[in-house]
N, C-alpha and C positions, 0 to 999 in steps of 0.2 A: 504494500500500500504506500502511495506517495501523495504528499499534500504540502502545499506552501501557499501563503497568502500575504500580500503586501498591503500596507495601510499608509495612505498619504494624508496630509492635513486637510480637514474639512471644516473646522470651526465647531465641531460637535463630537460627541463620543460615537464610537463604532463598536460592533459586537463581534466576538468570535465564539462559536460553539464547536466543541471538540467532536469530530465525526466518528472517532473510535477512541477507545481507552488506550493510553500509552504515554510515552514521553514526547514532549514538544520542545523545540528550541525557540526561544523568544528573544528577539533583538529590538532595541529601541534607540532612537537618536533624538536628542533634545534639539530645540530650535536655536538658531543664532540670534544674538542680541541685535537691536536695531542700530543702523548707522546714524551718524550725525548729519546736520546741514550746517556749514560754516564757510563763509566767504574768505576766510584767511588761508584755507588749505583745501587740499583734495578731501573728498569724503572718505572716512575711514570706516571699516566694518566693525560690527559689534563682536563680542566674544562668541566663539563657536560653541555649539551644543555638545553635550557629552554622548558617550556610547555605552550601553549596558547590554549584557547578554547572559543567558542562563537557560538551563533545561529543567523542565517541570513535568511532573506526572499529572495527567488530567484523565478523568473518567468520561466515557461517552456522554455527550449532551451537556457536559459542564460548560458554563459560559463565563467568558472574560470580557471586560469592557476596556476598550483601547481609546485613550485620549492623546491625540497627536498634537504636539505643541506647534504654535504658529510664530512666525517672525514678522515684525512690523517695522516700517521705517517712518511711521507717523508718530510724533512724540506723545500724543494723547490717546493713542490706540495701542495698548500694551499687547505683547505677544500672547496669544491664546494659551490658556492653562498656566497662569501664574506669573507672567512677566510684569514688571513694575513700570510705571509711567516715566517717560523721558521729560526733560525740561523744555520750557518754552520761554526763552529770553525775549523773543519778539522784537529783536533789533537785528537788522540785516547783517551787520558786521560781526555779530556775536553768535547768532544762529540758535539752533535747537539741538538738544541732546537726544540720543536714541533710547527707545524703551527697551526693557528687558525681554529676552526670548522666553517662550513658554516651554515647560517641561513636556516630555512624552512619557506616559505612564500606563500601567496595567492595573485594573481594579477588579474587585469582586462585587462591588455595588455601583449601580449607575446613579445618575443625577447630574445637575449642573456641575461644571468643572470645579466650582468652589464650595459645593455642598460638603459640610464637614464630615458627615458619615461616609460619603463617597471617598473623600480624601484619605480618611483613616483606613479605608479598605485597600489602599495601594500596596501591591506586593512587589512592584518594580517601578523605579523612577529613573529616567535619564534627564539630567538637569539641562536647563537653558542657560545661555550666555548672557552677560550683562551688556547694557547699552553703552554706546560710545559717548564721551563727554563733549561738551561744546564750550570752547574758549579759544584764545589765541593759539595756545599749544595743545591741540586736541590729542587725545589718546584713545586707542581702541578699548572695547569692553573686556572685562575679565571673563575668561572662558568658563563654561559649565564644568563642574568638577566631578571628582570621584567621591570619596568620603567627605572631602571639603571642597566647596566651590572656590575657584580662583578669585583672588582679590581684585578689585579695580586697580587700574594703573594710574599712578599719580601724574597730574599735570605738572610739568617741571616749572611752570611759572608761578605755582601756588603750593610749593612743596611743604610748607610748614603746617598745613592743615591735615586732618586725619584721612586715612585711606578707607574706602569702602571694603568691607570684609565679606568673604564668601560664606554661604550657608554651611552649617555643620550638621552633625547627626542629632543634636539635641537642642538646637537653637538656630534661628535665622541669623544671617549676617548683619553686622552692625553697619549703620549708615556712615558715610564719609562726609566730612565737612564740618562747618561750625557757623554760628551766627543766629540771632533770634529770628531771622526771616528765612532761614534755610528751608524748613518745612520738608526736608527729605526724611525718609523713614527707614527703619530696620526691616530686614526680611523676616518672614514668619513661616509657619507650617504651610507649605504649598504655595507661598506667595513671595515674589520678589519685592523689595522696598522701592518706593517711588523716589525719583529725583526731585530736587528742589525745583520750583517753577523758574528759578533764575538760571541755574547752571547744573551740569552733571548728567549722568546716565542712569537709567533704571536698572534695578537688580533683576537677575534671571530667576525664573521659576525653578522649583526643584522639590526634593523631599522637604528641605527647608530652603527658602529663597535667599538670594544674595542681597546685600544692603544696597540701597540707592545712594546717590551722591549729590552734593551741592553745597553752596555757601553763598553768603551775601557778598563775599569778596572775590568770587570767581570759581570756575569749574575745577574743583580740587582733584577729582579723579573720575574715571569712568565707573559705571555700575559693576557690581561684583556678580559672579556666577553663583547659581544654586548648587546644592549637593545632590548626589545620586543615592539610590537605595535599591538593594536586592534582598529580599527575605532569605535568610540563611547564609548570607555573605559575611565573612569575617570582617568585623569592624563596624557594621551598621548598628543602629540602636532603634529597635522596633518599639512601637507603642502598643498599649492595650486598646480595647474597643472604645474606651473613654478618652483616649488621647494621651495617657500618661506613659512616659518613657519607661521601659522595662529593664534597660541595661542588658538586653539580650538580642540575639540576631533574628529570632523566629517571630514572624508575624502572628498576631493573635488567632488567625484562622487556622494555623498549623500548616498552611501552604508554604513551600520553600523551593528554591532553585538549587541545582547542583552545577558544578563546573562554571560558576559565575565569573564574569569579567566586567571591569569598568575601565573606560578610557576617557581622559579629560579632553575637552576642547577639540573635538574631531569634526563636527558636522556644520556645514554652511547652509543657510536658507532655512526653510521650514523643517520641522521634525518629520520623522517617519517611523514605521514599525514593521516587523516581519515575524510571522509565526510559521514554523515548519515542523512536520511530523518526523520523528526520529525512528521510533519503533516501540515494540512492546517491552523491550529490555534495555537496560543501560549499564554497560560494563564499567566497573571501577577497577583500575589496573595497577595502582601504585601500592605495591606490597609493603613499602617502608612505613606506611601509616597503619599497618595491622599490628595488633598486640601492643598498644602504647598505653603506658600509665604515667610516665614522667616526660616532661618537655623542658629543655634547658636552652637558654639563649645567652651568649657571651660576646663581649667586645674586648678587644685587646689592642695594645700598641697605640694608644691615642697619643698624638705627637704635639699637643699644645696644652697650655694651661688656660682654663676658662673660669676666671673668678666669677662667683655669683651665678654660675650656670647650674641647672638641674637637668640631667639627661636621663629620661625615663625609658623603660622598655615595657612593652605589653605583649602578653601571649594569649592566644585563643586556640581552642581545640573544638572543631565543629563536627558534630554527629547528628545527622537528620535535621539540620537547620539550627541546632541548639549549641550554645557555647558551654561546653562541659567544664571549662576552666573558671567559670564564674564562681567567685567566693571560695575557691579551693585554697588549700594551704600553699604558702609560698616561702621559699628560702632564698638567701642571697649571700654572695661572697663580698658584697659591698654595702655601704650604708643605703638603706632603701626605705621607702614608705609604701605600704600597701594601700590601694585606693586613693592615690594622690590625684587631686583634680587638676585639669588643665586650666590655664589662665584664659580669660575671655579673648585675648588677642588671637588665640588659636581656635576659638569658637567651639570648644567642647567637642572636638571631632569624635572622640570615642569616650564614653563616660567611664565612671570609676569601676573598672573591672580588675583584672589581675595586672598590676602595674608595679614595676620596681624602679626606684630612683637611684641612680648613681650620683653621689654628691660630688659636684665639680668645683667645690670651693678651693681645692688644691689640685695640683697636677695628678693625673692618674696614669702617668707614663708607665708602661710595662705591666705585665701580669694580667690574667683574665679577670674581668668583672662580670659575674654571671647571676642570673636569676633562674630558679627552677620551680615549676609548679607540679604538684602531685594531684592527679585526677582522682585518686582514691581507688580506682579499679582499672582493669585493662580493657581497652576499647579498640575496635577497628574504626579508625577515624576517617572522615571524608576530607578534612582539611586542617592544616595547622597554619596559623598566621602569627607573625611577629611584627610589632611596630616600634619605631624608634623616633625620638624627638630631636636627635642630633645626628649630623653626618661626620662629626669631628673625631673619628676613630680610624684605626688602621684596618683591622680585620674583624669579621663577624661570623660566628658559628651558631647554627641552630641545629639541635639534635634531639632524638627521642630514645626512650628506653622502656623496657618492661620491668626493670628491677633496680633502677637508679645506679646501675653499674656498667652494663654493656650498652654503649651508646652508638647509635646509627646517625651519621651526619645527613641532614636534609639540605642545609645551606652551609657552604664553607667559603664564602666570599661576601664582599659588601653588597647587600641588596641584590643577590643573585640566587635564584631558586629553581625548583623544578615545576613543570606545568604538564601534568599527565592527565589524560582524559578521565574525568570523573573524580580526580583526587588532586586538589590544588594545594601547593605549598607557596605561600606568598610572604613577601617582606616589604614593608612600607617605611618611608620616612614621613610619617603622617603630619608632623607638625608643620613642616615646610613644603613638602611635596615639590612643586615646581616653582614656588615663590620663596626666596630666601631673604630674610630681613636681618640686618646686622645693626646693632646699636653700640653706643659708647660703653666700653668696659675697661679702658686704660691698658689694653694689651691687644696684640694681633689675634685674629681668628683665622683658622685654616678652612678654606673651602675646597672640596674635592668634587669635581664634576661627576654627577651620577651617571651620565651617559654622553655620548658624542652628539653634538648639535650646536645650534646657535643660542647664545645667551645674551639677553639685554642686561647691561650693568648700569645702574644709576647711583651716583654718589652726591652727598650733600656735605659741604664743609661746615665746620662749627663757627658760631658767632664769637666775636670779641666781647670782652667784659664790658658791661654797661656801668656807668657811674650814675649821675643824675640825667645823663643823656644817653642815647643808644650806642652800643657797640656796633661794629660793622657786621652785616649778615654774611654768612658763608655762601660760596658759589655752588652751582649745580652743574654736573656733567652727566652725559648719557651716551651710550653707544652699544653696538651689537658686535660680539666677538664669537668666533668658532672655537670650541674647546673639545678636546678628546676625552673620552671617559677615563677617569682617574687622574686627569690633569689637576695640579694644585695651584691655587692662588692664595695669597695672604691679604686679608682685609684689615686695614688700619683705620678705625673710625675716630675722627677728631673729637676732642673734648672742648667745650666752650671755655673761654677765659673766665676766671673767677677771682675777683679782687686783683691782687698783684700777681697772681699765678697765671702763667700762660697755659693754654689748653694743650692736652696731649696731642702729640704728633706735630710739633713745630711752632706752637704759639709762643711769642716772645714774652719776656718778663716785664711787668708793669712798673709804674712809678713807686719807688720804695717809700718816699716821703708821705704819700697819701694812700698807699696800699691799694691802688686801683689801676685799671687799664690793661690787664693781661690780654694778649692776643689769642684768637681762636685757632685751634689746630685744624690742619687739613685732613680730609678723608681720601685714602688712596688704595689702589690695587697694586700688589707687587708679586713678582715671580720668585723672589728670594725672601725668606723670613729673617727675623732677628730683631734686636731692639729698634725702636722707631728711628734712631739717628745713626744706625750702622750704615756706613757708606755703600758697601755692596748692595745692601737692601734698598737704600734710597735710589741708587742708580737703576734698580730693577723695576721701578714704578712704570706702569703702562697707562695708568689713568690717575689724575689728581684733581680733586675739587678743593679749591683754596679756602682757607679760613679767613674770617674778617678781623680787622684791626680793633684794638681796644680804644675806648673813648677817653678823652681828657675830662677832668672834673669841671663841673659848672661853676665852681668857686673862682675859676680864672677865665670865665667866659664860656666854657663848654665847647666841646668839639666832637662831633659824631665820628665813630670809628670808620676807617676806610673799608669799603666793601671787598669781600673776596672777589677776585676778578676772573675774566676769561683768559685770553692770551696775555693781556697786560691788565693789571688791576687799575681801576679808576681812582683818581685822586679827588679829595674833597678840600676845597679852599676853606681855611679856618679864620683867616684874617688878612689884612693887607700885608702883613709880614708872615709869610708861610712858615709854619713850624711843624706841620704834619709830616709823618714819614711817607715816603713815596711808595707806590705800589710795585710789587714784583713784576718781572717781565719774563720772556722766554729764555733769556741768557744771563740775567743778573738779578740779584736781590734789590729791593727798593732801598734807596739811601735814607739815612736818618734825616730828620727835619733840619733844614738849613737855617741860617740867620738867627741862631740861638746864642744868647749870652751865657747860658748855663746848659751845655749839652749833657754833662755829668751822667755817665753810665749809658747814654744812648748809643745804639749801634745800628748798622745797616742790616738788612736781611741777607740771607744766603741760600744756598741750594738746600731746600727742604725745611728751612726754619725762618721765623720772623725775628726782626731785630728787637732789642730791648728798649724800653722807654727811658727818657731822661729821669733824673732823680725827683723832680717836682711835678706832680699832677698830670703827667703826660701819659699817652697810651702806647702800647706795644704793637709790633707788627704781627699780622696773621701768618700762619704757616701756608705752604703751597709748593708748587713746582719750584718756584723761587719765592721766598717769604718777603713780606713788606717790611719797610724800615720803621724804626721806632720814632715816636714823636719827641720833641724837645721843648724846652721852656725858655721864655724870655722875661726878664724882669720888666715891670713889676708884676703883671697879672695876665700873662698869656702863656698857653701851653698847647701843643699839637697832639692830635690823635695818631694812632698807629696806622700804617698803610696795610692794605689787604694783600694777600699773596696772589700769585698767578696760578692758573689751572693748566692742565695738560691732558691730551688724549692722543695716544699713538694713532696716526692716520688722519688726524683732524687738520684741515687747512690752516696754515699759519704757524703750527708748532715747530719747535726746533729741538729735535731729539739729540741725545748724546750717544756716544759709543760706550762700551763697557768700562773704559778708563775715565769716563766723565767729560770727554771732549765733545763739544757741539759739532754736529755733522751737517747742519742745514737740511736735514732730511725730515720728512713727516713720520717716518716709521722708526719705532724703537729698535734698539740693537738686537733684541731677542727675535725680531721678526713678527711678533704678535701685534696686531693692529685691529682697530675697530672700524665699522662702517655705520652709516646713518647716525653720525655724531651730532651732539648738541652741547653747547656751553652757555650758561647763563650766569651773569654777574649777580652778586648778592643784592645789587640795586634792583633786580627784577623780583625779588622775593617780597610777597605781601605778608608781612609778619607783625604788623602793628607798630606801636611806638618804640618798644624797647626790645633789643636783641637778648635772647636768653635760651639758646638752643644748642645742644650738642649736635654733632654730625650724625649721619647714618648712611647705610648703604643697602642696596636692594639688587638681587640677582634673580632674573626670571628666565627659566628654560622655555624657549619659544618652540612651538609645535605647529 
């Protein structure tokens, strides 16, 4: 017997009635988010919809209801089946944001798409993508996700506002943006959040919808994608019939899929679905999962120190759609917490099941750190899943045993496993998945490319210290680079200037006499690790977002800190007698403020560092490719702010790269040969951050598919 049926978008639900009893393969594709309209730029697409697949047993005449998601390019017509509204700025030069794409799902109960009983009956959901933002620097929507929806992409001209977050397994994604008139909304169960009427994109539909975006100050990000769901799939969080999350994988109906698969951001245009008959039997062939009682996951050879990090692992053991590891006994060779909740930034992807936390307050170089779960009895399992919240380790081993002694390896490499028909062994980096966020920790962080492909890297330099007037805002850089699986990069996130202290990664030292005006540190990407000021490491930088200069005190007239710059940092005139440090360039640091009767301690900037401020009330230079100069003082009552650093991107027009010995080559390409395409630099002057600078740097890496 052979049977297959395709389902296209219609704007209403459709039905499938099983012609015979047996196993059926079900596939679903979520809809793409809506594109923007904006006269500043070409139209950009929304985030692509997800893909889900699984096999399910159905009896003859059993009925399923198929809701195929729609994609819309009209801001006030959201994608069918859960897309959020786009924005309507209604100004020709600013345009309209895209609405979110609708999810495609399979239900046991019919009704309108948003009928709550019908939504709770969903046994498979393929998420929709987020809508594109509308503003001068528009960005595409966040893709529909797997267990977590992809976050919205930040508009580089408004980088200090919050990012729209993708939907999770127990909550909708948070809205991005700020301001009392934003009116954008969070995602929720089955529904993407709306964009602000002013700016931003709508969230994609999903099991839980992605957050919408918007702000009174500008389109801060595109809409985020929704999350996907497959009953019986490791990592999902099913609800009961009343909508309460159960912390288990099995739908309240008892219906579940085997051999499940989720892929993020795959489908363009409207959603679709397909159901095919497999046969009366379904073979399960992976014998390694037979006779399992103990499951152990270990990480080893982590090569970096990560202060204030918590790196948890989670194990699941799936049998007939149920997670047998739920609430079972756990042991660990490292400091751990059982049932440790995720922070909201990660949106509660998987709730509090079996989770071990490796304490990263100190280095864990060398030696295995493992967690082991005892299922209590021996089982022939359908699936084993492990999740990690960090990628900063060397090797990873997942193994099973029937006696806690004789172990069989399932995975013996980082995020690499087996995929056999009917028995799935999976490994996830669920916290970050394809979006990697890095924040200031005062130390480098190692990034290991999880697969070969193109990655978009965005950096934001730190702000200079503010006195009674603002410090300089850090610069922003962006570009796309190709990385090979396993390739390593080191991320140095700049710290803001604080009082007299310069920020981490190159901020100059502020005025000693007034204890003010420290420069902001740069944020950069390097091929070689080490202390922030190690010369070989500094010369290996392939992208740098400059830090801002520290301000001078208002007691002597006040001077705003110099902005972190692009190729050359901009200067700020402070008086008819200039005292401010000059900005860094592509070949030299900014000089210290001239015309000073009391330079006292002031220095010029250099390669990778900002200059120090004068002794009295002056501001220090920001870090950068080349740092800004320190400000100086002139009696009786004048002082200058620090200059901002310069930025650098290998391959960007106008940069001047060095060779491995530090000699400038007048080439656009770094000596390593690594370079970026589709590059962008923005001075800190472009940042809409309000009156006072007060921000550390940060970095973001996105795997593009």
